[in-house]
Structure formats: structure tokens, C-alpha cells
N, CA and C atoms as a LAMMPS dump frame, in Angstrom:
ITEM: TIMESTEP
0
ITEM: NUMBER OF ATOMS
480
ITEM: BOX BOUNDS ff ff ff
-5.0000000000000000e+02 5.0000000000000000e+02
-5.0000000000000000e+02 5.0000000000000000e+02
-5.0000000000000000e+02 5.0000000000000000e+02
ITEM: ATOMS id mol type element x y z
1 1 1 N -391.774 -339.112 393.86
2 1 2 C -392.372 -339.309 395.169
3 1 3 C -391.811 -340.565 395.832
4 2 1 N -391.701 -341.63 395.065
5 2 2 C -391.202 -342.893 395.59
6 2 3 C -389.729 -342.75 396.003
7 3 1 N -388.951 -342.039 395.206
8 3 2 C -387.528 -341.825 395.509
9 3 3 C -387.348 -341.01 396.782
10 4 1 N -388.25 -340.044 397.013
11 4 2 C -388.189 -339.243 398.236
12 4 3 C -388.395 -340.108 399.471
13 5 1 N -389.362 -341.02 399.398
14 5 2 C -389.635 -341.911 400.537
15 5 3 C -388.461 -342.853 400.795
16 6 1 N -387.881 -343.368 399.738
17 6 2 C -386.71 -344.247 399.877
18 6 3 C -385.56 -343.474 400.517
19 7 1 N -385.361 -342.228 400.074
20 7 2 C -384.314 -341.387 400.654
21 7 3 C -384.576 -341.144 402.137
22 8 1 N -385.804 -340.819 402.511
23 8 2 C -386.153 -340.563 403.91
24 8 3 C -385.932 -341.805 404.77
25 9 1 N -386.356 -342.952 404.282
26 9 2 C -386.179 -344.206 405.028
27 9 3 C -384.695 -344.527 405.175
28 10 1 N -383.948 -344.367 404.096
29 10 2 C -382.501 -344.632 404.146
30 10 3 C -381.812 -343.695 405.129
31 11 1 N -382.175 -342.43 405.097
32 11 2 C -381.595 -341.456 406.011
33 11 3 C -381.927 -341.813 407.457
34 12 1 N -383.178 -342.162 407.717
35 12 2 C -383.619 -342.544 409.056
36 12 3 C -382.848 -343.768 409.554
37 13 1 N -382.687 -344.783 408.698
38 13 2 C -381.929 -345.98 409.079
39 13 3 C -380.467 -345.65 409.369
40 14 1 N -379.885 -344.779 408.563
41 14 2 C -378.499 -344.365 408.778
42 14 3 C -378.35 -343.668 410.132
43 15 1 N -379.288 -342.807 410.468
44 15 2 C -379.25 -342.118 411.76
45 15 3 C -379.377 -343.124 412.901
46 16 1 N -380.307 -344.088 412.79
47 16 2 C -380.472 -345.111 413.829
48 16 3 C -379.205 -345.944 414.013
49 17 1 N -378.607 -346.356 412.92
50 17 2 C -377.373 -347.148 412.982
51 17 3 C -376.258 -346.332 413.625
52 18 1 N -376.151 -345.061 413.265
53 18 2 C -375.126 -344.188 413.843
54 18 3 C -375.312 -344.038 415.344
55 19 1 N -376.533 -343.873 415.78
56 19 2 C -376.826 -343.749 417.213
57 19 3 C -376.443 -345.043 417.932
58 20 1 N -376.807 -346.177 417.353
59 20 2 C -376.478 -347.466 417.956
60 20 3 C -374.959 -347.638 418.084
61 21 1 N -374.206 -347.331 417.036
62 21 2 C -372.747 -347.459 417.059
63 21 3 C -372.157 -346.519 418.108
64 22 1 N -372.647 -345.295 418.177
65 22 2 C -372.152 -344.322 419.155
66 22 3 C -372.392 -344.807 420.581
67 23 1 N -373.583 -345.335 420.847
68 23 2 C -373.907 -345.836 422.194
69 23 3 C -372.998 -346.998 422.561
70 24 1 N -372.795 -347.932 421.635
71 24 2 C -371.905 -349.076 421.909
72 24 3 C -370.473 -348.612 422.161
73 25 1 N -369.992 -347.666 421.344
74 25 2 C -368.624 -347.17 421.462
75 25 3 C -368.415 -346.504 422.814
76 26 1 N -369.43 -345.828 423.32
77 26 2 C -369.306 -345.099 424.573
78 26 3 C -369.829 -345.856 425.782
79 27 1 N -370.037 -347.147 425.66
80 27 2 C -370.474 -347.926 426.816
81 27 3 C -369.36 -347.946 427.856
82 28 1 N -369.732 -348.179 429.101
83 28 2 C -368.744 -348.237 430.18
84 28 3 C -367.697 -349.313 429.9
85 29 1 N -368.139 -350.452 429.373
86 29 2 C -367.229 -351.548 429.042
87 29 3 C -366.184 -351.097 428.025
88 30 1 N -366.614 -350.489 426.938
89 30 2 C -365.674 -350.06 425.902
90 30 3 C -364.763 -348.932 426.368
91 31 1 N -365.3 -348.001 427.152
92 31 2 C -364.465 -346.919 427.686
93 31 3 C -363.366 -347.487 428.577
94 32 1 N -363.747 -348.394 429.489
95 32 2 C -362.752 -348.998 430.385
96 32 3 C -361.739 -349.834 429.617
97 33 1 N -362.194 -350.561 428.586
98 33 2 C -361.264 -351.354 427.776
99 33 3 C -360.234 -350.458 427.099
100 34 1 N -360.696 -349.36 426.511
101 34 2 C -359.764 -348.43 425.848
102 34 3 C -358.81 -347.804 426.868
103 35 1 N -359.346 -347.403 428.019
104 35 2 C -358.534 -346.801 429.072
105 35 3 C -357.463 -347.78 429.563
106 36 1 N -357.887 -349.011 429.856
107 36 2 C -356.948 -350.026 430.354
108 36 3 C -355.881 -350.355 429.325
109 37 1 N -356.301 -350.547 428.088
110 37 2 C -355.345 -350.876 427.022
111 37 3 C -354.296 -349.778 426.889
112 38 1 N -354.742 -348.532 426.876
113 38 2 C -353.803 -347.419 426.764
114 38 3 C -352.839 -347.392 427.953
115 39 1 N -353.374 -347.608 429.139
116 39 2 C -352.548 -347.591 430.344
117 39 3 C -351.522 -348.734 430.322
118 40 1 N -351.963 -349.927 429.921
119 40 2 C -351.069 -351.088 429.885
120 40 3 C -349.999 -350.934 428.792
121 41 1 N -350.359 -350.351 427.668
122 41 2 C -349.392 -350.162 426.582
123 41 3 C -348.367 -349.087 426.906
124 42 1 N -348.726 -348.129 427.757
125 42 2 C -347.827 -347.027 428.085
126 42 3 C -346.977 -347.299 429.318
127 43 1 N -347.06 -348.53 429.841
128 43 2 C -346.209 -348.902 430.97
129 43 3 C -344.753 -348.913 430.538
130 44 1 N -343.877 -348.947 431.497
131 44 2 C -342.448 -348.945 431.193
132 44 3 C -341.804 -350.197 431.759
133 45 1 N -340.86 -350.733 431.014
134 45 2 C -340.121 -351.887 431.497
135 45 3 C -339.398 -351.502 432.783
136 46 1 N -339.291 -352.431 433.692
137 46 2 C -338.677 -352.238 435.009
138 46 3 C -339.519 -351.358 435.921
139 47 1 N -340.72 -351.02 435.517
140 47 2 C -341.611 -350.246 436.385
141 47 3 C -342.272 -351.196 437.375
142 48 1 N -342.858 -350.621 438.399
143 48 2 C -343.615 -351.415 439.362
144 48 3 C -344.695 -350.53 439.951
145 49 1 N -345.635 -351.165 440.651
146 49 2 C -346.718 -350.415 441.269
147 49 3 C -347.702 -351.366 441.909
148 50 1 N -348.899 -350.871 442.161
149 50 2 C -349.948 -351.704 442.745
150 50 3 C -351.098 -351.845 441.757
151 51 1 N -351.873 -352.902 441.941
152 51 2 C -353.037 -353.126 441.089
153 51 3 C -354.023 -351.977 441.223
154 52 1 N -354.125 -351.391 442.405
155 52 2 C -355.017 -350.255 442.617
156 52 3 C -354.659 -349.067 441.745
157 53 1 N -353.359 -348.856 441.501
158 53 2 C -352.915 -347.774 440.616
159 53 3 C -353.192 -348.117 439.146
160 54 1 N -353.032 -349.375 438.813
161 54 2 C -353.19 -349.811 437.431
162 54 3 C -354.66 -349.947 437.038
163 55 1 N -355.447 -350.545 437.901
164 55 2 C -356.868 -350.778 437.625
165 55 3 C -357.704 -349.787 438.43
166 56 1 N -357.54 -348.509 438.165
167 56 2 C -358.204 -347.49 438.986
168 56 3 C -359.514 -347.011 438.351
169 57 1 N -360.418 -347.954 438.169
170 57 2 C -361.781 -347.659 437.735
171 57 3 C -362.713 -348.471 438.626
172 58 1 N -364.004 -348.292 438.473
173 58 2 C -364.972 -348.889 439.394
174 58 3 C -365.313 -350.328 439
175 59 1 N -364.995 -351.279 439.862
176 59 2 C -365.359 -352.687 439.691
177 59 3 C -365.451 -353.333 441.069
178 60 1 N -366.193 -354.433 441.153
179 60 2 C -366.327 -355.165 442.411
180 60 3 C -365.37 -356.344 442.483
181 61 1 N -365.273 -357.059 441.361
182 61 2 C -364.508 -358.303 441.301
183 61 3 C -363.805 -358.429 439.968
184 62 1 N -362.712 -359.168 439.992
185 62 2 C -362.011 -359.496 438.753
186 62 3 C -361.86 -361.015 438.696
187 63 1 N -362.103 -361.572 437.513
188 63 2 C -361.997 -363.01 437.285
189 63 3 C -360.868 -363.261 436.296
190 64 1 N -359.926 -364.119 436.695
191 64 2 C -358.856 -364.558 435.8
192 64 3 C -359.171 -366.014 435.482
193 65 1 N -359.519 -366.253 434.219
194 65 2 C -359.977 -367.58 433.814
195 65 3 C -358.821 -368.466 433.38
196 66 1 N -358.992 -369.767 433.61
197 66 2 C -358.006 -370.764 433.193
198 66 3 C -358.004 -370.892 431.675
199 67 1 N -356.859 -371.28 431.104
200 67 2 C -356.831 -371.542 429.658
201 67 3 C -357.803 -372.664 429.298
202 68 1 N -358.387 -372.567 428.143
203 68 2 C -359.296 -373.572 427.56
204 68 3 C -360.635 -373.68 428.282
205 69 1 N -360.912 -372.825 429.237
206 69 2 C -362.187 -372.892 429.962
207 69 3 C -363.317 -372.487 429.009
208 70 1 N -364.39 -373.267 428.997
209 70 2 C -365.507 -372.978 428.088
210 70 3 C -366.273 -371.75 428.558
211 71 1 N -366.994 -371.148 427.638
212 71 2 C -367.807 -369.983 427.966
213 71 3 C -368.849 -370.341 429.023
214 72 1 N -369.455 -371.528 428.907
215 72 2 C -370.441 -371.967 429.9
216 72 3 C -369.829 -372.062 431.295
217 73 1 N -368.603 -372.61 431.38
218 73 2 C -367.925 -372.715 432.681
219 73 3 C -367.611 -371.331 433.245
220 74 1 N -367.185 -370.414 432.379
221 74 2 C -366.887 -369.057 432.839
222 74 3 C -368.157 -368.374 433.343
223 75 1 N -369.262 -368.532 432.611
224 75 2 C -370.526 -367.92 433.031
225 75 3 C -371.015 -368.519 434.348
226 76 1 N -370.775 -369.797 434.531
227 76 2 C -371.14 -370.445 435.798
228 76 3 C -370.307 -369.846 436.943
229 77 1 N -369.037 -369.609 436.67
230 77 2 C -368.132 -369.05 437.673
231 77 3 C -368.538 -367.624 438.066
232 78 1 N -368.928 -366.8 437.098
233 78 2 C -369.265 -365.406 437.412
234 78 3 C -370.723 -365.256 437.857
235 79 1 N -371.567 -366.242 437.54
236 79 2 C -372.946 -366.229 438.017
237 79 3 C -373.947 -365.526 437.129
238 80 1 N -373.554 -365.182 435.902
239 80 2 C -374.483 -364.568 434.956
240 80 3 C -373.985 -364.782 433.531
241 81 1 N -374.869 -364.634 432.56
242 81 2 C -374.514 -364.763 431.14
243 81 3 C -373.836 -363.478 430.685
244 82 1 N -372.85 -363.618 429.813
245 82 2 C -372.142 -362.456 429.291
246 82 3 C -371.773 -362.676 427.836
247 83 1 N -372.094 -361.704 427.015
248 83 2 C -371.788 -361.805 425.586
249 83 3 C -370.318 -361.517 425.278
250 84 1 N -369.579 -360.942 426.226
251 84 2 C -368.196 -360.552 425.951
252 84 3 C -367.191 -361.683 426.135
253 85 1 N -367.544 -362.694 426.908
254 85 2 C -366.587 -363.761 427.219
255 85 3 C -366.218 -364.576 425.986
256 86 1 N -364.935 -364.95 425.927
257 86 2 C -364.431 -365.801 424.849
258 86 3 C -363.537 -366.877 425.456
259 87 1 N -363.507 -368.026 424.799
260 87 2 C -362.634 -369.107 425.248
261 87 3 C -361.224 -368.867 424.726
262 88 1 N -360.236 -369.172 425.561
263 88 2 C -358.855 -369.085 425.099
264 88 3 C -358.475 -370.398 424.418
265 89 1 N -357.542 -370.315 423.5
266 89 2 C -357.124 -371.496 422.747
267 89 3 C -355.65 -371.826 422.989
268 90 1 N -355.052 -371.17 423.998
269 90 2 C -353.633 -371.344 424.242
270 90 3 C -353.323 -370.886 425.666
271 91 1 N -352.278 -371.458 426.263
272 91 2 C -351.873 -371.055 427.613
273 91 3 C -351.292 -369.645 427.638
274 92 1 N -350.852 -369.142 426.51
275 92 2 C -350.205 -367.833 426.451
276 92 3 C -351.177 -366.693 426.181
277 93 1 N -352.439 -366.918 426.479
278 93 2 C -353.453 -365.885 426.284
279 93 3 C -353.964 -365.412 427.644
280 94 1 N -354.377 -364.147 427.698
281 94 2 C -355.022 -363.654 428.912
282 94 3 C -356.533 -363.671 428.696
283 95 1 N -357.25 -363.861 429.786
284 95 2 C -358.712 -363.876 429.752
285 95 3 C -359.179 -363.357 431.114
286 96 1 N -359.353 -362.036 431.202
287 96 2 C -359.614 -361.377 432.476
288 96 3 C -360.87 -360.517 432.356
289 97 1 N -361.804 -360.725 433.278
290 97 2 C -363.064 -359.988 433.277
291 97 3 C -363.213 -359.207 434.576
292 98 1 N -363.486 -357.903 434.459
293 98 2 C -363.782 -357.046 435.604
294 98 3 C -365.297 -356.875 435.659
295 99 1 N -365.876 -357.036 436.859
296 99 2 C -367.335 -357.043 437.021
297 99 3 C -367.748 -356.033 438.085
298 100 1 N -368.848 -355.337 437.812
299 100 2 C -369.476 -354.434 438.786
300 100 3 C -370.974 -354.694 438.761
301 101 1 N -371.57 -355.02 439.901
302 101 2 C -373.015 -355.266 440.003
303 101 3 C -373.495 -356.287 438.964
304 102 1 N -372.793 -357.408 438.862
305 102 2 C -373.138 -358.495 437.935
306 102 3 C -373.216 -358.06 436.466
307 103 1 N -372.332 -357.167 436.088
308 103 2 C -372.224 -356.748 434.683
309 103 3 C -370.745 -356.512 434.373
310 104 1 N -370.293 -356.904 433.181
311 104 2 C -368.896 -356.664 432.819
312 104 3 C -368.61 -355.175 432.647
313 105 1 N -367.507 -354.715 433.219
314 105 2 C -367.109 -353.313 433.057
315 105 3 C -365.764 -353.175 432.352
316 106 1 N -365.024 -354.28 432.197
317 106 2 C -363.786 -354.288 431.415
318 106 3 C -363.438 -355.743 431.113
319 107 1 N -362.805 -355.945 429.961
320 107 2 C -362.446 -357.305 429.553
321 107 3 C -361.129 -357.266 428.8
322 108 1 N -360.161 -358.039 429.277
323 108 2 C -358.853 -358.147 428.64
324 108 3 C -358.699 -359.57 428.116
325 109 1 N -358.377 -359.687 426.845
326 109 2 C -358.343 -361 426.202
327 109 3 C -357.316 -360.981 425.077
328 110 1 N -356.593 -362.089 424.916
329 110 2 C -355.729 -362.249 423.746
330 110 3 C -354.295 -362.603 424.094
331 111 1 N -353.495 -362.665 423.044
332 111 2 C -352.066 -362.953 423.164
333 111 3 C -351.316 -361.68 423.527
334 112 1 N -350.328 -361.812 424.409
335 112 2 C -349.508 -360.665 424.774
336 112 3 C -348.837 -360.016 423.584
337 113 1 N -348.343 -360.833 422.656
338 113 2 C -347.639 -360.286 421.5
339 113 3 C -348.58 -359.519 420.568
340 114 1 N -349.853 -359.877 420.551
341 114 2 C -350.828 -359.144 419.733
342 114 3 C -351.34 -357.9 420.456
343 115 1 N -351.563 -358.03 421.767
344 115 2 C -352.086 -356.909 422.551
345 115 3 C -351.032 -355.839 422.815
346 116 1 N -349.779 -356.264 422.937
347 116 2 C -348.713 -355.36 423.354
348 116 3 C -348.472 -355.428 424.852
349 117 1 N -349.256 -356.239 425.559
350 117 2 C -349.115 -356.439 426.993
351 117 3 C -349.625 -357.826 427.366
352 118 1 N -349.13 -358.328 428.492
353 118 2 C -349.587 -359.608 429.036
354 118 3 C -349.686 -359.433 430.548
355 119 1 N -350.677 -360.049 431.171
356 119 2 C -350.842 -359.956 432.619
357 119 3 C -350.676 -361.344 433.216
358 120 1 N -349.677 -361.475 434.069
359 120 2 C -349.389 -362.742 434.728
360 120 3 C -349.962 -362.693 436.133
361 121 1 N -351.051 -363.44 436.334
362 121 2 C -351.751 -363.437 437.615
363 121 3 C -352.353 -364.818 437.818
364 122 1 N -352.339 -365.363 439.024
365 122 2 C -352.941 -366.682 439.245
366 122 3 C -354.435 -366.682 438.908
367 123 1 N -354.912 -367.799 438.347
368 123 2 C -356.334 -367.903 438.035
369 123 3 C -357.156 -367.843 439.317
370 124 1 N -358.379 -367.375 439.199
371 124 2 C -359.272 -367.252 440.339
372 124 3 C -360.048 -365.963 440.253
373 125 1 N -360.749 -365.636 441.327
374 125 2 C -361.446 -364.352 441.366
375 125 3 C -361.024 -363.599 442.613
376 126 1 N -360.953 -362.283 442.453
377 126 2 C -360.45 -361.415 443.506
378 126 3 C -361.366 -360.205 443.647
379 127 1 N -361.621 -359.808 444.867
380 127 2 C -362.375 -358.57 445.077
381 127 3 C -361.43 -357.4 444.838
382 128 1 N -362.007 -356.24 444.6
383 128 2 C -361.194 -355.048 444.385
384 128 3 C -360.314 -354.793 445.61
385 129 1 N -360.882 -354.978 446.809
386 129 2 C -360.127 -354.752 448.046
387 129 3 C -358.933 -355.701 448.148
388 130 1 N -359.122 -356.971 447.751
389 130 2 C -358.028 -357.953 447.785
390 130 3 C -356.918 -357.571 446.817
391 131 1 N -357.303 -357.07 445.672
392 131 2 C -356.352 -356.834 444.586
393 131 3 C -355.64 -355.492 444.689
394 132 1 N -356.266 -354.496 445.285
395 132 2 C -355.752 -353.128 445.25
396 132 3 C -354.31 -352.969 445.712
397 133 1 N -353.933 -353.675 446.752
398 133 2 C -352.582 -353.504 447.299
399 133 3 C -351.581 -354.508 446.731
400 134 1 N -352.026 -355.381 445.855
401 134 2 C -351.138 -356.366 445.246
402 134 3 C -350.13 -355.653 444.348
403 135 1 N -348.874 -356.001 444.527
404 135 2 C -347.797 -355.35 443.762
405 135 3 C -347.558 -356.069 442.441
406 136 1 N -347.096 -355.307 441.483
407 136 2 C -346.705 -355.883 440.196
408 136 3 C -345.388 -355.254 439.756
409 137 1 N -344.737 -355.941 438.859
410 137 2 C -343.551 -355.395 438.2
411 137 3 C -343.706 -355.655 436.715
412 138 1 N -343.036 -354.868 435.918
413 138 2 C -343.162 -354.962 434.464
414 138 3 C -341.811 -355.323 433.86
415 139 1 N -341.829 -356.31 432.97
416 139 2 C -340.636 -356.641 432.183
417 139 3 C -341.029 -356.642 430.709
418 140 1 N -340.052 -356.513 429.85
419 140 2 C -340.307 -356.558 428.418
420 140 3 C -339.962 -357.949 427.909
421 141 1 N -340.885 -358.562 427.191
422 141 2 C -340.665 -359.873 426.59
423 141 3 C -340.579 -359.733 425.081
424 142 1 N -339.769 -360.595 424.48
425 142 2 C -339.668 -360.649 423.024
426 142 3 C -340.087 -362.028 422.563
427 143 1 N -340.821 -362.064 421.489
428 143 2 C -341.318 -363.322 420.941
429 143 3 C -341.046 -363.334 419.448
430 144 1 N -340.48 -364.427 418.961
431 144 2 C -340.261 -364.58 417.533
432 144 3 C -341.52 -365.07 416.86
433 145 1 N -341.597 -364.902 415.553
434 145 2 C -342.737 -365.44 414.81
435 145 3 C -342.258 -366.063 413.513
436 146 1 N -343.167 -366.599 412.741
437 146 2 C -342.797 -367.349 411.542
438 146 3 C -342.143 -366.482 410.473
439 147 1 N -342.354 -365.176 410.507
440 147 2 C -341.738 -364.308 409.499
441 147 3 C -340.339 -363.871 409.916
442 148 1 N -339.91 -364.285 411.11
443 148 2 C -338.558 -363.98 411.552
444 148 3 C -338.422 -362.65 412.274
445 149 1 N -339.473 -361.884 412.359
446 149 2 C -339.395 -360.616 413.081
447 149 3 C -339.87 -360.825 414.509
448 150 1 N -339.176 -360.199 415.429
449 150 2 C -339.542 -360.345 416.831
450 150 3 C -340.544 -359.273 417.222
451 151 1 N -341.486 -359.677 418.081
452 151 2 C -342.443 -358.738 418.656
453 151 3 C -342.106 -358.577 420.117
454 152 1 N -342.227 -357.371 420.611
455 152 2 C -342.018 -357.138 422.043
456 152 3 C -343.342 -356.75 422.68
457 153 1 N -343.488 -357.107 423.933
458 153 2 C -344.676 -356.713 424.69
459 153 3 C -344.304 -356.578 426.154
460 154 1 N -345.117 -355.832 426.878
461 154 2 C -344.897 -355.625 428.319
462 154 3 C -345.582 -356.724 429.1
463 155 1 N -344.855 -357.336 430.007
464 155 2 C -345.388 -358.414 430.838
465 155 3 C -345.544 -357.886 432.266
466 156 1 N -346.804 -357.777 432.703
467 156 2 C -347.116 -357.328 434.057
468 156 3 C -347.2 -358.563 434.958
469 157 1 N -346.258 -358.681 435.888
470 157 2 C -346.195 -359.85 436.763
471 157 3 C -346.683 -359.431 438.159
472 158 1 N -347.8 -360.011 438.569
473 158 2 C -348.394 -359.697 439.886
474 158 3 C -347.833 -360.631 440.934
475 159 1 N -347.466 -360.067 442.07
476 159 2 C -346.829 -360.83 443.158
477 159 3 C -347.767 -360.88 444.35
478 160 1 N -348.37 -362.038 444.557
479 160 2 C -349.312 -362.22 445.658
480 160 3 C -348.598 -362.718 446.895
């Protein structure tokens, strides 16, 4: 009898955890992150286009944060608390937040060589309307590392 109850409780907890993981995986933020990452990784060197073509999902504003900016400073800049924000530890990292109705809808963060892409854009915040017609071009960058193997990544350079 006791083993049956333990089994039922364990099964119930497993179902709850599975539901929680599924909901998090399918959040708008995670869907947009996966979509953007795939789109940025599938770009081609020497390609060009507009931000509206590249960032074609629903957002109001995009924030490009300065290197080394603290989480508190970033939250002050966007006007609300966010669990997704992270501080950068190097100038060669991207830290870009897309916001809709005071909630994050996409977040790009990290080193270009680790992500497979880098976005070169002046720091600041831009409305979707301001950014949509901004042109970009793509080049391929190579970076060496301590093991002697080079990594390549796509560098999206926005021209304002």
C-alpha cells in the first residue's frame, strides 16, 4: 500500500515537471530565440538585407546593451525587471533584448564564435519602425583559439 502511494506521488510529480518544462520550452521567448538563432546561423556570407526581414517577429523595441553594463542598469534602461538579462564580460559579446508590451520576447547573448553569429549594431534602443528599414550586410569572420583551431562565424553589420 505504501509503495503504491509513493509510485502515485512520483508519477504525479513527473507529470507536473514535464508540463512545466514543456510550457517553458514553448514560451514566446524561447520560440523566438530558436527561430532567430536558426535564421542567423543560416545566413550567407556576402548576403545583405533589412532588419525587418531578419527580425520578422512581433516586438516593440530592441535594446542593444553596452559591454560590462550591470543587470540593474539594464533593467533601469528597459523599465522593468527581467530574469533573462545577463551581464557581458567582454567587448566581443552581444547583449540584445527584444521587448513587446514590457516583456522580453527574444534575447541574443554571447560570443560570436560560440553562437555562430555576431551582430554589430550601435548601443541604444530602437523601435521596430526605426529598425525595420535599416540595412545590414553579412561577412564571415574567423577567430583562432588556444587549441589552434579556427572558428568561423557570421558577422551581421548594421548600417545606420
